[in-house]
Structure formats: structure tokens, C-alpha cells
C-alpha positions as a LaTeX table, in Angstrom:
\begin{tabular}{lrrr}
\hline
Residue & $x$ (\AA) & $y$ (\AA) & $z$ (\AA) \\
\hline
Met1 & 85.12 & 144.76 & 99.19 \\
Thr2 & 86.50 & 148.29 & 99.63 \\
Val3 & 90.12 & 148.71 & 100.73 \\
Ile4 & 91.38 & 152.14 & 101.85 \\
Arg5 & 94.95 & 153.20 & 102.64 \\
Gln6 & 95.61 & 155.91 & 105.19 \\
Pro7 & 98.83 & 156.97 & 106.94 \\
Gly8 & 100.17 & 153.80 & 108.56 \\
Val9 & 97.03 & 151.67 & 108.12 \\
Val10 & 95.04 & 149.70 & 105.62 \\
Ser11 & 91.32 & 149.26 & 106.20 \\
Thr12 & 88.87 & 146.83 & 104.62 \\
Asp13 & 85.06 & 146.94 & 104.72 \\
His14 & 83.02 & 143.94 & 105.84 \\
Val15 & 79.24 & 143.72 & 105.50 \\
Leu16 & 76.96 & 140.84 & 106.38 \\
Gln17 & 73.30 & 140.12 & 106.98 \\
Val18 & 72.13 & 139.01 & 110.44 \\
Pro19 & 68.67 & 138.30 & 111.83 \\
Leu20 & 66.88 & 141.22 & 113.45 \\
Asp21 & 65.86 & 138.68 & 116.09 \\
His22 & 68.49 & 136.01 & 116.59 \\
Ala23 & 65.80 & 133.78 & 118.11 \\
Ala24 & 64.16 & 133.81 & 114.64 \\
Pro25 & 67.11 & 133.25 & 112.30 \\
Thr26 & 64.97 & 132.88 & 109.18 \\
Gly27 & 63.06 & 136.08 & 109.85 \\
Glu28 & 63.82 & 139.68 & 108.92 \\
Gln29 & 67.47 & 140.44 & 108.24 \\
Ile30 & 69.42 & 143.64 & 108.90 \\
Glu31 & 72.89 & 144.70 & 107.75 \\
Ile32 & 75.95 & 144.85 & 109.98 \\
Tyr33 & 79.06 & 146.77 & 108.96 \\
Ala34 & 82.56 & 146.39 & 110.38 \\
Arg35 & 85.88 & 147.96 & 109.39 \\
Glu36 & 89.04 & 145.84 & 109.52 \\
Val37 & 92.16 & 147.89 & 110.27 \\
Val38 & 95.72 & 146.56 & 110.03 \\
Ala39 & 99.14 & 148.20 & 110.13 \\
Ala40 & 100.42 & 149.06 & 106.66 \\
Gly41 & 102.75 & 146.38 & 105.40 \\
Arg42 & 101.23 & 143.69 & 107.62 \\
Glu43 & 98.11 & 143.02 & 105.59 \\
Gly44 & 99.23 & 139.47 & 104.81 \\
Asp45 & 100.52 & 138.61 & 108.29 \\
Asp46 & 98.77 & 135.99 & 110.42 \\
Leu47 & 97.75 & 138.39 & 113.20 \\
Pro48 & 95.33 & 137.75 & 116.06 \\
Trp49 & 92.08 & 139.70 & 115.84 \\
Leu50 & 90.85 & 142.35 & 118.26 \\
Leu51 & 87.17 & 143.33 & 118.18 \\
Phe52 & 86.41 & 146.83 & 119.46 \\
Leu53 & 82.99 & 147.61 & 120.92 \\
Gln54 & 82.32 & 151.33 & 121.22 \\
Gly55 & 80.71 & 153.10 & 124.14 \\
Gly56 & 77.14 & 154.31 & 123.94 \\
Pro57 & 74.64 & 152.86 & 123.46 \\
Gly58 & 73.89 & 154.06 & 119.95 \\
His59 & 77.36 & 155.19 & 118.90 \\
Lys60 & 79.08 & 153.96 & 115.78 \\
Ala61 & 82.70 & 152.86 & 116.00 \\
Gly62 & 85.28 & 155.61 & 115.64 \\
Arg63 & 86.60 & 156.44 & 112.18 \\
Pro64 & 90.39 & 156.10 & 112.05 \\
Leu65 & 92.40 & 158.90 & 110.50 \\
Gly66 & 95.45 & 156.71 & 110.20 \\
Arg67 & 97.47 & 155.09 & 112.93 \\
Asp68 & 96.21 & 157.32 & 115.71 \\
Gly69 & 94.88 & 157.15 & 119.28 \\
Trp70 & 94.70 & 153.73 & 120.91 \\
Leu71 & 95.19 & 152.12 & 117.49 \\
Val72 & 98.86 & 153.09 & 117.77 \\
Arg73 & 99.22 & 150.38 & 120.42 \\
Ala74 & 96.61 & 147.92 & 119.18 \\
Leu75 & 98.09 & 147.64 & 115.69 \\
Asp76 & 101.45 & 146.55 & 117.11 \\
Asp77 & 99.89 & 143.17 & 117.89 \\
Tyr78 & 96.44 & 142.87 & 116.34 \\
Arg79 & 94.26 & 143.05 & 113.28 \\
Val80 & 91.51 & 145.33 & 114.63 \\
Leu81 & 87.81 & 145.15 & 113.77 \\
Leu82 & 85.73 & 148.28 & 114.42 \\
Leu83 & 82.09 & 147.19 & 114.61 \\
Asp84 & 79.23 & 149.59 & 113.94 \\
Gln85 & 76.74 & 148.19 & 116.42 \\
Arg86 & 73.29 & 147.52 & 114.98 \\
Gly87 & 71.38 & 150.67 & 114.18 \\
Thr88 & 74.49 & 152.87 & 114.02 \\
Gly89 & 76.87 & 154.14 & 111.37 \\
Arg90 & 76.88 & 151.99 & 108.25 \\
Ser91 & 74.92 & 149.18 & 109.87 \\
Thr92 & 71.20 & 149.40 & 109.01 \\
Pro93 & 70.46 & 152.79 & 110.61 \\
Ala94 & 67.68 & 153.41 & 113.10 \\
Asn95 & 66.68 & 157.07 & 113.39 \\
Arg96 & 63.84 & 159.53 & 112.82 \\
Gln97 & 64.18 & 159.07 & 109.05 \\
Thr98 & 64.16 & 155.28 & 108.92 \\
Leu99 & 62.05 & 154.16 & 111.86 \\
Pro100 & 58.72 & 155.49 & 110.46 \\
Leu101 & 59.15 & 152.91 & 107.71 \\
Arg102 & 58.46 & 150.30 & 110.39 \\
Gly103 & 55.02 & 151.75 & 111.07 \\
Gly104 & 53.72 & 153.56 & 114.15 \\
Pro105 & 55.24 & 153.87 & 117.63 \\
Gln106 & 54.25 & 150.33 & 118.64 \\
Glu107 & 56.04 & 148.83 & 115.65 \\
Gln108 & 59.06 & 151.07 & 116.15 \\
Ala109 & 59.36 & 150.13 & 119.83 \\
Arg110 & 58.98 & 146.44 & 119.00 \\
Tyr111 & 61.80 & 146.76 & 116.46 \\
Leu112 & 64.10 & 148.68 & 118.81 \\
Ala113 & 63.66 & 146.10 & 121.56 \\
His114 & 66.14 & 144.01 & 119.54 \\
Phe115 & 68.98 & 146.54 & 119.78 \\
Arg116 & 70.45 & 145.84 & 123.21 \\
Ala117 & 73.73 & 144.23 & 124.31 \\
Asp118 & 72.51 & 140.64 & 123.89 \\
Ala119 & 71.74 & 141.23 & 120.20 \\
Ile120 & 75.04 & 143.09 & 119.69 \\
Val121 & 76.92 & 140.09 & 121.08 \\
Arg122 & 75.12 & 137.70 & 118.75 \\
Asp123 & 75.89 & 140.00 & 115.83 \\
Ala124 & 79.56 & 139.94 & 116.82 \\
Glu125 & 79.48 & 136.16 & 116.94 \\
Ala126 & 78.08 & 136.05 & 113.42 \\
Val127 & 80.92 & 138.31 & 112.27 \\
Arg128 & 83.50 & 136.18 & 114.11 \\
Arg129 & 82.33 & 132.98 & 112.46 \\
Arg130 & 82.44 & 134.70 & 109.07 \\
Leu131 & 85.98 & 136.06 & 109.48 \\
Leu132 & 87.69 & 133.58 & 111.82 \\
Gly133 & 85.66 & 130.40 & 111.38 \\
Asp134 & 83.78 & 128.49 & 114.05 \\
Glu135 & 86.91 & 127.67 & 116.04 \\
Gly136 & 88.57 & 131.07 & 115.79 \\
Arg137 & 88.70 & 133.30 & 118.86 \\
Trp138 & 89.46 & 136.96 & 119.22 \\
Thr139 & 90.41 & 139.51 & 121.84 \\
Leu140 & 87.59 & 141.85 & 122.83 \\
Leu141 & 88.11 & 145.49 & 123.81 \\
Gly142 & 85.02 & 147.13 & 125.29 \\
Gln143 & 84.89 & 150.84 & 126.11 \\
Ser144 & 82.11 & 152.05 & 128.45 \\
Phe145 & 78.88 & 150.51 & 127.10 \\
Gly146 & 81.18 & 148.26 & 125.10 \\
Gly147 & 82.29 & 146.95 & 128.50 \\
Phe148 & 78.66 & 146.22 & 129.37 \\
Cys149 & 78.50 & 144.26 & 126.10 \\
Thr150 & 81.70 & 142.45 & 127.11 \\
Leu151 & 80.00 & 141.16 & 130.26 \\
Ser152 & 77.11 & 139.99 & 128.10 \\
Tyr153 & 79.59 & 138.32 & 125.74 \\
Leu154 & 81.20 & 136.48 & 128.65 \\
Ser155 & 77.70 & 135.41 & 129.72 \\
Leu156 & 76.40 & 134.33 & 126.31 \\
Ala157 & 79.35 & 133.24 & 124.17 \\
Pro158 & 82.67 & 133.07 & 126.05 \\
Glu159 & 83.85 & 130.37 & 123.64 \\
Gly160 & 84.42 & 133.12 & 121.07 \\
Leu161 & 86.91 & 135.01 & 123.23 \\
Arg162 & 90.63 & 134.60 & 123.75 \\
Glu163 & 90.72 & 137.43 & 126.29 \\
Ala164 & 88.68 & 140.52 & 127.17 \\
Leu165 & 89.85 & 144.06 & 127.95 \\
Val166 & 87.46 & 146.60 & 129.48 \\
Thr167 & 87.92 & 150.34 & 129.89 \\
Gly168 & 85.45 & 152.20 & 132.11 \\
Gly169 & 82.69 & 149.67 & 131.48 \\
Leu170 & 82.15 & 147.19 & 134.31 \\
Ala171 & 78.38 & 147.42 & 134.82 \\
Gly172 & 76.64 & 146.54 & 138.05 \\
Leu173 & 75.26 & 143.09 & 137.28 \\
Gly174 & 72.27 & 143.53 & 139.57 \\
Ser175 & 71.88 & 147.31 & 139.58 \\
Ser176 & 68.44 & 148.58 & 138.65 \\
Ala177 & 68.09 & 151.78 & 136.63 \\
Asp178 & 66.86 & 153.52 & 139.79 \\
Ala179 & 69.96 & 152.39 & 141.70 \\
Val180 & 72.23 & 153.50 & 138.85 \\
Tyr181 & 70.88 & 157.06 & 138.92 \\
Arg182 & 70.65 & 157.19 & 142.69 \\
Ala183 & 74.39 & 156.64 & 142.72 \\
Ala184 & 75.03 & 158.89 & 139.70 \\
Tyr185 & 73.57 & 162.19 & 140.91 \\
Pro186 & 76.02 & 162.57 & 143.83 \\
Arg187 & 78.94 & 161.77 & 141.48 \\
Val188 & 77.75 & 164.44 & 139.06 \\
Ala189 & 77.39 & 166.92 & 141.93 \\
Arg190 & 81.03 & 166.29 & 142.87 \\
Lys191 & 82.11 & 166.97 & 139.28 \\
Asn192 & 80.16 & 170.24 & 139.40 \\
His193 & 81.88 & 171.29 & 142.59 \\
Gly194 & 85.24 & 170.46 & 141.05 \\
His195 & 84.43 & 172.55 & 138.00 \\
Tyr196 & 83.31 & 175.55 & 140.02 \\
Ala197 & 86.41 & 175.29 & 142.23 \\
Arg198 & 88.51 & 175.40 & 139.06 \\
Tyr199 & 86.49 & 178.20 & 137.48 \\
Pro200 & 84.73 & 180.13 & 140.28 \\
Gln201 & 83.68 & 182.85 & 137.83 \\
Asp202 & 81.43 & 180.29 & 136.15 \\
Val203 & 79.04 & 180.27 & 139.11 \\
Ala204 & 77.73 & 183.71 & 138.15 \\
Ala205 & 78.01 & 183.00 & 134.42 \\
Val206 & 75.87 & 179.86 & 134.66 \\
Arg207 & 73.31 & 181.52 & 136.92 \\
Arg208 & 72.92 & 184.38 & 134.44 \\
Ile209 & 72.37 & 182.03 & 131.49 \\
Ala210 & 69.98 & 179.77 & 133.42 \\
Glu211 & 67.94 & 182.75 & 134.63 \\
His212 & 67.68 & 184.07 & 131.07 \\
Leu213 & 66.64 & 180.69 & 129.68 \\
Arg214 & 64.08 & 180.19 & 132.42 \\
Ser215 & 62.20 & 183.24 & 131.18 \\
Ala216 & 63.12 & 183.03 & 127.47 \\
Pro217 & 64.20 & 179.63 & 126.09 \\
Ala218 & 66.50 & 180.07 & 123.10 \\
Arg219 & 66.14 & 178.64 & 119.61 \\
Leu220 & 69.15 & 176.60 & 118.46 \\
Pro221 & 70.37 & 176.70 & 114.86 \\
Asp222 & 68.79 & 173.31 & 114.09 \\
Gly223 & 65.41 & 174.37 & 115.44 \\
Gly224 & 65.93 & 172.78 & 118.83 \\
Val225 & 64.99 & 174.57 & 122.03 \\
Leu226 & 67.56 & 175.44 & 124.67 \\
Thr227 & 65.68 & 175.46 & 127.97 \\
Ala228 & 67.29 & 175.87 & 131.36 \\
Glu229 & 67.14 & 172.08 & 131.83 \\
Ala230 & 68.67 & 171.45 & 128.41 \\
Phe231 & 71.45 & 173.89 & 129.32 \\
Gln232 & 72.09 & 171.83 & 132.45 \\
His233 & 72.72 & 168.79 & 130.25 \\
Leu234 & 76.01 & 170.35 & 129.14 \\
Gly235 & 77.29 & 168.70 & 132.32 \\
Met236 & 77.86 & 165.60 & 130.17 \\
Leu237 & 81.20 & 167.26 & 129.41 \\
Leu238 & 82.31 & 167.08 & 133.03 \\
Gly239 & 83.00 & 163.36 & 132.83 \\
Thr240 & 85.85 & 163.67 & 130.33 \\
Gly241 & 89.43 & 164.70 & 130.85 \\
Thr242 & 89.14 & 168.07 & 129.12 \\
Gly243 & 85.39 & 168.58 & 129.48 \\
Ser244 & 85.51 & 171.10 & 132.32 \\
His245 & 87.77 & 173.35 & 130.25 \\
Thr246 & 85.60 & 172.95 & 127.15 \\
Leu247 & 82.54 & 173.94 & 129.16 \\
His248 & 84.29 & 176.98 & 130.61 \\
Tyr249 & 85.37 & 178.24 & 127.19 \\
Leu250 & 81.84 & 177.80 & 125.88 \\
Leu251 & 80.48 & 179.88 & 128.76 \\
Glu252 & 83.09 & 182.59 & 128.14 \\
Glu253 & 81.47 & 183.44 & 124.80 \\
Ala254 & 77.85 & 183.17 & 125.89 \\
Trp255 & 76.84 & 186.81 & 125.37 \\
Val256 & 77.00 & 189.50 & 122.72 \\
Thr257 & 75.43 & 192.94 & 122.58 \\
Gly258 & 72.85 & 193.05 & 119.81 \\
Val259 & 70.47 & 195.75 & 118.64 \\
Thr260 & 68.18 & 195.17 & 121.62 \\
Gly261 & 70.95 & 194.67 & 124.17 \\
Pro262 & 72.66 & 191.56 & 125.59 \\
Glu263 & 71.67 & 188.28 & 123.97 \\
Leu264 & 73.02 & 184.75 & 123.79 \\
Ser265 & 75.61 & 184.59 & 121.04 \\
Asp266 & 75.40 & 182.47 & 117.92 \\
Thr267 & 78.79 & 181.06 & 118.91 \\
Phe268 & 77.41 & 179.85 & 122.22 \\
Leu269 & 74.19 & 178.49 & 120.73 \\
Ala270 & 76.07 & 176.61 & 118.01 \\
Gly271 & 78.46 & 175.22 & 120.60 \\
Ala272 & 75.62 & 174.14 & 122.85 \\
Gln273 & 73.86 & 172.47 & 119.93 \\
Ala274 & 77.02 & 170.54 & 119.05 \\
Gln275 & 77.07 & 169.08 & 122.55 \\
Leu276 & 73.34 & 168.55 & 123.02 \\
Ser277 & 71.94 & 167.36 & 119.69 \\
Phe278 & 71.20 & 163.65 & 119.27 \\
Ala279 & 70.99 & 163.91 & 115.48 \\
Gly280 & 74.12 & 161.79 & 115.09 \\
Asn281 & 73.29 & 159.25 & 117.77 \\
Pro282 & 69.53 & 159.12 & 118.46 \\
Leu283 & 69.66 & 155.57 & 119.82 \\
Tyr284 & 71.74 & 156.86 & 122.72 \\
Ala285 & 68.67 & 158.69 & 123.96 \\
Val286 & 66.04 & 156.19 & 122.87 \\
Leu287 & 67.74 & 153.10 & 124.32 \\
His288 & 69.80 & 154.56 & 127.12 \\
Glu289 & 67.82 & 153.38 & 130.12 \\
Ser290 & 67.00 & 150.04 & 128.50 \\
Ile291 & 70.66 & 149.00 & 128.91 \\
Tyr292 & 69.85 & 148.56 & 132.62 \\
Gly293 & 66.58 & 146.69 & 132.08 \\
Gln294 & 66.58 & 143.08 & 133.32 \\
Arg295 & 63.56 & 141.12 & 134.45 \\
Ser296 & 65.42 & 139.82 & 137.51 \\
Val297 & 66.23 & 143.41 & 138.57 \\
Asp298 & 63.64 & 145.75 & 137.00 \\
Pro299 & 60.60 & 143.55 & 136.24 \\
Ser300 & 58.33 & 146.57 & 135.84 \\
Gly301 & 60.63 & 148.42 & 133.41 \\
Thr302 & 62.85 & 151.47 & 133.76 \\
Arg303 & 60.02 & 154.05 & 133.53 \\
Trp304 & 62.21 & 157.12 & 132.96 \\
Ala305 & 64.31 & 156.37 & 136.02 \\
Ala306 & 66.62 & 159.40 & 135.71 \\
Gln307 & 63.63 & 161.76 & 135.79 \\
Arg308 & 61.95 & 160.02 & 138.73 \\
Val309 & 65.11 & 159.72 & 140.81 \\
Arg310 & 66.06 & 163.34 & 140.14 \\
Ala311 & 63.29 & 164.42 & 142.52 \\
Glu312 & 65.36 & 162.91 & 145.34 \\
Phe313 & 68.15 & 165.41 & 144.62 \\
Pro314 & 66.62 & 168.91 & 144.85 \\
Glu315 & 70.05 & 170.53 & 144.50 \\
Phe316 & 69.68 & 169.93 & 140.73 \\
Asp317 & 66.48 & 172.00 & 140.58 \\
Val318 & 67.10 & 175.20 & 138.60 \\
Asp319 & 64.47 & 177.30 & 140.33 \\
Arg320 & 65.67 & 176.27 & 143.76 \\
Ala321 & 69.23 & 177.24 & 142.86 \\
Leu322 & 68.18 & 180.59 & 141.37 \\
Ala323 & 66.10 & 181.38 & 144.46 \\
Gly324 & 69.30 & 181.21 & 146.51 \\
Asp325 & 72.79 & 182.41 & 145.78 \\
Gly326 & 74.52 & 179.08 & 145.14 \\
Pro327 & 75.56 & 177.45 & 141.88 \\
Val328 & 73.22 & 175.95 & 139.32 \\
Leu329 & 74.31 & 172.34 & 138.97 \\
Phe330 & 74.74 & 170.68 & 135.61 \\
Thr331 & 73.40 & 167.17 & 135.08 \\
Gly332 & 75.34 & 164.29 & 133.55 \\
Glu333 & 74.62 & 161.07 & 131.66 \\
Met334 & 70.88 & 161.22 & 132.20 \\
Ile335 & 68.19 & 161.01 & 129.55 \\
Tyr336 & 64.91 & 162.82 & 130.31 \\
Pro337 & 61.56 & 162.57 & 128.54 \\
Trp338 & 61.50 & 166.32 & 127.80 \\
Met339 & 64.48 & 165.82 & 125.47 \\
Phe340 & 62.05 & 164.27 & 123.00 \\
Asp341 & 60.26 & 167.64 & 122.88 \\
Thr342 & 63.27 & 169.96 & 122.59 \\
Asp343 & 65.48 & 168.02 & 120.14 \\
Pro344 & 64.23 & 167.84 & 116.51 \\
Ala345 & 66.11 & 164.57 & 115.97 \\
Leu346 & 64.16 & 162.94 & 118.81 \\
Arg347 & 60.68 & 164.44 & 118.49 \\
Pro348 & 59.40 & 161.85 & 115.98 \\
Leu349 & 60.61 & 159.07 & 118.30 \\
Lys350 & 58.91 & 160.32 & 121.47 \\
Glu351 & 56.07 & 157.80 & 121.56 \\
Ala352 & 58.32 & 154.86 & 120.78 \\
Ala353 & 60.70 & 155.97 & 123.54 \\
Asp354 & 57.79 & 156.17 & 126.00 \\
Leu355 & 56.77 & 152.63 & 125.09 \\
Leu356 & 60.30 & 151.34 & 125.64 \\
Ala357 & 60.44 & 153.11 & 129.01 \\
Glu358 & 57.24 & 151.32 & 130.06 \\
Arg359 & 58.27 & 147.93 & 128.63 \\
Glu360 & 58.24 & 145.22 & 131.28 \\
Gly361 & 60.25 & 142.03 & 131.56 \\
Trp362 & 63.39 & 142.89 & 129.64 \\
Pro363 & 65.49 & 139.70 & 129.29 \\
Asp364 & 68.47 & 139.46 & 131.61 \\
Leu365 & 71.74 & 140.55 & 130.04 \\
Tyr366 & 74.18 & 138.79 & 132.36 \\
Asp367 & 74.57 & 135.24 & 133.69 \\
Pro368 & 76.09 & 135.52 & 137.19 \\
Ala369 & 76.67 & 131.77 & 137.45 \\
Arg370 & 78.54 & 131.63 & 134.17 \\
Leu371 & 80.55 & 134.73 & 135.08 \\
Ala372 & 81.46 & 133.17 & 138.43 \\
Ala373 & 82.89 & 130.19 & 136.51 \\
Asn374 & 84.57 & 132.35 & 133.84 \\
Glu375 & 87.75 & 130.99 & 132.23 \\
Val376 & 88.47 & 133.86 & 129.81 \\
Pro377 & 91.27 & 136.19 & 130.99 \\
Val378 & 89.69 & 139.60 & 131.70 \\
Thr379 & 91.43 & 142.84 & 132.65 \\
Ala380 & 89.65 & 146.11 & 133.32 \\
Ala381 & 90.58 & 149.74 & 133.84 \\
Val382 & 88.33 & 151.23 & 136.53 \\
Tyr383 & 88.51 & 155.00 & 136.73 \\
His384 & 88.35 & 156.02 & 140.36 \\
Asp385 & 86.52 & 159.28 & 139.66 \\
Asp386 & 84.39 & 158.03 & 136.75 \\
Met387 & 81.27 & 160.19 & 136.39 \\
Tyr388 & 79.47 & 157.78 & 134.07 \\
Val389 & 79.99 & 154.31 & 135.58 \\
Asp390 & 79.84 & 153.78 & 139.32 \\
Thr391 & 83.17 & 152.65 & 140.75 \\
Ala392 & 81.54 & 150.67 & 143.55 \\
Asp393 & 79.42 & 148.77 & 141.02 \\
Ser394 & 82.50 & 148.10 & 138.88 \\
Leu395 & 84.53 & 146.70 & 141.76 \\
Glu396 & 81.65 & 144.54 & 142.94 \\
Thr397 & 81.33 & 143.12 & 139.43 \\
Ala398 & 85.08 & 142.54 & 139.33 \\
Arg399 & 84.77 & 140.42 & 142.47 \\
Thr400 & 81.94 & 138.45 & 140.85 \\
Val401 & 83.67 & 137.57 & 137.57 \\
Arg402 & 86.17 & 134.77 & 138.11 \\
Gly403 & 89.72 & 135.74 & 137.24 \\
Leu404 & 88.97 & 139.37 & 136.42 \\
Arg405 & 91.88 & 141.69 & 137.25 \\
Thr406 & 91.35 & 145.42 & 137.75 \\
Trp407 & 93.55 & 148.45 & 137.48 \\
Val408 & 91.98 & 151.27 & 139.50 \\
Thr409 & 93.36 & 154.67 & 138.56 \\
Asn410 & 92.52 & 158.36 & 138.84 \\
Glu411 & 95.11 & 159.29 & 136.22 \\
Trp412 & 92.39 & 159.26 & 133.54 \\
Glu413 & 88.72 & 160.09 & 133.31 \\
His414 & 86.12 & 157.96 & 131.52 \\
Asp415 & 87.67 & 158.76 & 128.12 \\
Gly416 & 91.05 & 157.37 & 129.16 \\
Leu417 & 91.22 & 154.86 & 126.30 \\
Arg418 & 91.11 & 157.68 & 123.76 \\
Ala419 & 92.92 & 160.34 & 125.77 \\
Ser420 & 95.88 & 158.22 & 126.84 \\
Gly421 & 97.07 & 157.53 & 123.29 \\
Gly422 & 97.39 & 153.81 & 123.93 \\
Gln423 & 98.79 & 153.83 & 127.49 \\
Val424 & 95.62 & 152.43 & 129.05 \\
Leu425 & 95.35 & 149.72 & 126.41 \\
Asp426 & 99.01 & 148.79 & 126.77 \\
Arg427 & 98.63 & 148.25 & 130.49 \\
Leu428 & 95.56 & 146.06 & 130.07 \\
Ile429 & 97.28 & 143.95 & 127.42 \\
Arg430 & 100.30 & 143.44 & 129.66 \\
Met431 & 98.07 & 142.56 & 132.59 \\
Ala432 & 96.24 & 139.98 & 130.48 \\
Arg433 & 99.58 & 138.44 & 129.52 \\
Gly434 & 100.71 & 138.25 & 133.15 \\
Glu435 & 103.47 & 140.80 & 132.63 \\
Leu436 & 102.10 & 143.05 & 135.39 \\
\hline
\end{tabular}
């Protein structure tokens, strides 16, 4: 067991084996890693546990650099467990390097079908029983997709929870993938208009880059291809508190004068790659739409919903924008099938991703009846202008879950848990305790 000391914290590694398929407990096993973090000097204290579930899907838990970010507040009261959800980080990884060991695309897709929220919850329960015992309960903090997992936890194993805190992650319990993206495109358009109002000079800058890429897609340093549509995906930044500024500064350095004249700069291409590459989190792309798949909602599968629904919003069409004089709109949290052609980290997973997109009859992730009878205290921060999770869906879910209290705010964007330095978490904790 590895113990590490950093400024203000002590962390301990935990590793255990869990079934790939929890319905077949004696079958294949995979490894799950979690990092216990406690305030320095309190290692021996009898502290309540807080499990953190990261956003995503397909993102490992954050790596603490000491007592920083939201941990500043959490470590006042809790012993925190940062779980690397299955397939991510130090849990048995699933990526272009490891998945071919499973066999061909059919075998890979069959394996990855076990990596959704329901399996993550059952993994967490296995960890809880190991660390707290069968009767122990912990507080759950779910950010974004971690909030989706929280709703699954409340549906599948509420007996493991003392209380649940959600930041930007109340999913629509009955929202199909099509409905999710039908609501998302107008939100993304509003973020675009806000960005261009803040930086009107970017209208011309983006048009120039998009026009260039339409005729001459650029090669990224990792061998990826920056097409006009891939360039649009930089709009993912617009859903965070500082993302609009980051995007603007990236555009400022887009061009240099080379031996043949103006060309896209290495600085810009490296910056674009840092935002667009899925090398560090391939499961985000591979599994993204599957997080909405439920047989009671989408019996025929998700079928690349973001791509299909995009046709209903022609304002996001690059050629249409360039034919006029208006802005080229960036896209947001959408995964498109062409990404598996342009990104080297995704190319080997293209066929498996197609199979998952066509998969029918995904098991339901939520139990509305159980949520309606919920007895676990739940508090949730709902960001009024959230680009990633629909506010209307979140508030409808809040009405559905018995006893769930919401704090609706436009003070923070979707990354409020991280950006607020513990303020968002503090409010949710005080709400759960009845202090607010």
C-alpha cells in the first residue's frame, strides 16, 4: 500500500479486483484503483468518507497537488476517496493499446458495454464494502457525469449512501439521446453568440481559419487531421468559466508568415491538439452517447444522435456560414463519427464505436419509482447557463427525486466545483445539513 505526503495532505492507494460483469461475479475480473486523501495530521481520526465521482464519461479522477481546489473544503470534514472509474487512469485501462487484446470490434464492443454508470456504481459498492464494511455509508459527490452516476447509485444501492451532493449533473431521467442533443444545440448557439459579443474580432478570425481548413485540412503534431468540423469542436471550451477567453487567445496566434506566405502556426496547431485529442480519455468519445441509452427511452439505440440531430440545426453548417457573412458557430459536447477518422487515438476503435452506437436495448440506468421514494438527503447545484447539461432536464429530475434540494445559480459555469475553490461544495454541504 503506497502512502504519499504532499502539502497539507496524505494519500493512500487502494486497489481491488471486481467482476467485469457484476451479474457474473465469478467471471473475468478487472482492477479498480482509488486514492484516499486525508488532511495531514488527521490520518488516524475517525472521519466520515466522501466518494468523488468525476465527470466524463471516461475521465480519471483528478490528481491532487496538495490541499487544493474543492479538497480545501472537503478535507475539513471528510476522508476523501478519488475513484478512477473503470477503464480510466490506474484502473484497468481501455484504449487503442489495450482493447485489441480483447479481439476484434465485436469483442471490444461487448467488453465496453460493461463500462456505464450501473457498473461504476457496483464497483463503488465493492470499494465501500472493502473500506467501510457492509454497514458503513459514505457521502457521494458527483460532478457532471458523476452526477448521472449518483442518480444511478440512488436507484441501485441507496443503502450505501449517507447523503449525495451533485454539481452540474442532474440528468434527464427519461431523455433520449436525440432529445438531449435537440436541446443542446440551441444552448451551444447561445454560448457562441456570447463569445462573439465579447470578442467581435473573432468572427472574422474564425471565418478565415474555417475557410482555410475547408480547402486544406491541417496536420496536427500527433498526426491527427484538423478539418473545419474538428476546428468547430473547440467550442467545448465555451461551457467553462474561462473557456471563451482561452479560445480567443488561441485564435489570436493562429497565423504566421512562412516561406510560402501565411500559414497556421505551430502554436495554434499544438493548442488545438491539446483541446481536441482524445488520447488521454478515449472512452469519453467511445461511450459518450451510451450514457443516454436506456431500453425504456431509446430501445433502438443512440445511433450517432448528435450527428443525426445536427441536420436540424443548419446554422452549424460550415459551408452555409461561409456562403454568407455571419459567424461560423462552434459545436459543444457532441461526439461525431468522423472523429474516429481524424484522431489517431480513436481510429483503431472506430468499428467498436459504431457497434456501440447501433446497440439496442441498453439496460435502464435509473429507477423512477425508487427515486420517488428516496430517503437519502440530496443537494444539487444546477448551473442556470450550463452548456453541457440541460437546466430544464435537471429541474424536472429534481422534482422527481424525493427530498432533493437544488441551488440554481448563474455565478458559475459547469466547472463551478473546480473553479469556485470549494464555495460550491461548501454550500451543498450546508444545504444537506439543513443549515441553509
